[in-house]
C-alpha positions in Angstrom: 0.0 0.0 0.0 1.3 3.5 -0.9 2.1 5.9 1.9 1.5 9.6 1.6 3.6 11.8 4.0 2.4 15.4 4.5 5.3 17.6 5.8 4.2 21.0 7.1 6.8 23.8 7.4 6.9 27.6 7.9 9.7 29.3 6.1 11.3 32.4 7.7 10.9 35.5 5.6 13.7 36.0 3.0 14.7 32.2 3.0 12.3 31.0 0.4 14.8 30.5 -2.3 17.4 28.8 -0.2 14.7 26.3 1.1 13.5 25.8 -2.4 17.2 24.7 -3.5 17.3 22.4 -0.5 14.0 20.8 -1.5 15.5 20.1 -5.1 18.7 18.8 -3.5 16.6 16.6 -1.1 14.3 15.2 -3.9 17.4 14.3 -6.0 18.7 12.4 -3.1 15.5 10.7 -2.4 15.3 9.4 -5.9 18.0 6.9 -5.0 16.0 5.7 -2.0 14.0 2.4 -2.3 10.4 2.9 -2.5 10.4 6.8 -3.2 7.7 7.6 -5.7 7.9 11.4 -5.6 6.9 14.7 -4.0 5.3 18.0 -4.6 5.4 21.4 -2.7 2.3 23.5 -2.2 2.4 27.1 -0.9 -0.5 28.0 1.4 -2.6 31.0 0.1 -3.8 32.4 3.4 -0.7 32.2 5.4 2.6 33.7 4.2 5.4 31.2 4.3 3.6 28.1 5.2 4.5 25.1 2.9 3.0 21.5 2.5 5.1 18.9 1.0 3.3 15.8 -0.3 5.9 13.0 -0.3 4.9 9.5 -1.8 6.4 6.2 -0.8 5.6 2.6 -1.9 5.6 1.5 1.9 5.7 2.9 5.4 9.1 0.9 5.7 10.6 2.9 2.9 9.6 6.3 4.4 10.8 5.1 7.8 14.2 4.2 6.6 14.6 7.6 4.8 13.3 9.5 7.8 15.9 8.2 10.1 18.7 8.2 7.6 21.9 10.1 8.1 21.4 11.9 4.7 17.9 13.2 5.4 18.7 14.2 8.9 21.4 16.3 7.5 19.0 18.0 5.2 16.7 18.5 8.1 19.3 20.3 10.0 19.8 22.7 7.2 16.1 23.2 6.7 15.7 24.0 10.3 18.0 26.9 9.9 15.5 28.5 7.3 12.3 27.7 9.1 10.8 29.4 12.2 8.6 26.5 13.4 9.1 22.8 13.9 8.5 20.5 10.9 5.4 18.5 11.4 4.8 15.0 9.6 1.4 13.3 9.1 1.4 9.8 7.5 -1.5 8.4 5.5 -2.1 5.3 3.6 -3.3 5.6 -0.1 
C-alpha cells in the first residue's frame, strides 16, 4: 500500500529561495531511496510562508528508513535553519 507523508513547514521571511534549493537537492537524493515515488510542494494561500510537501512512498518501511537516514537528517538540520517552526509530519495510507 502506498504511503503519503504530509510535511508542514513555515519558512522564515527571506529564506524561500534557499529552502526551494534544499528541496530540489533533497528530492534528488530521495530518488535513490528504495520505494520513493515522488513529491510536490504547495504554498499556502492564506498564510505567508507556510508550505505543505506531499511525499509519496511505496511502503511505510521505505519512508521510515529515509526519515531516520543520516542523509535526510543532515537536510533537516539545514532546513531547520531556514524555518521558524518545527517541521510536522503526518502519514496516510493511500
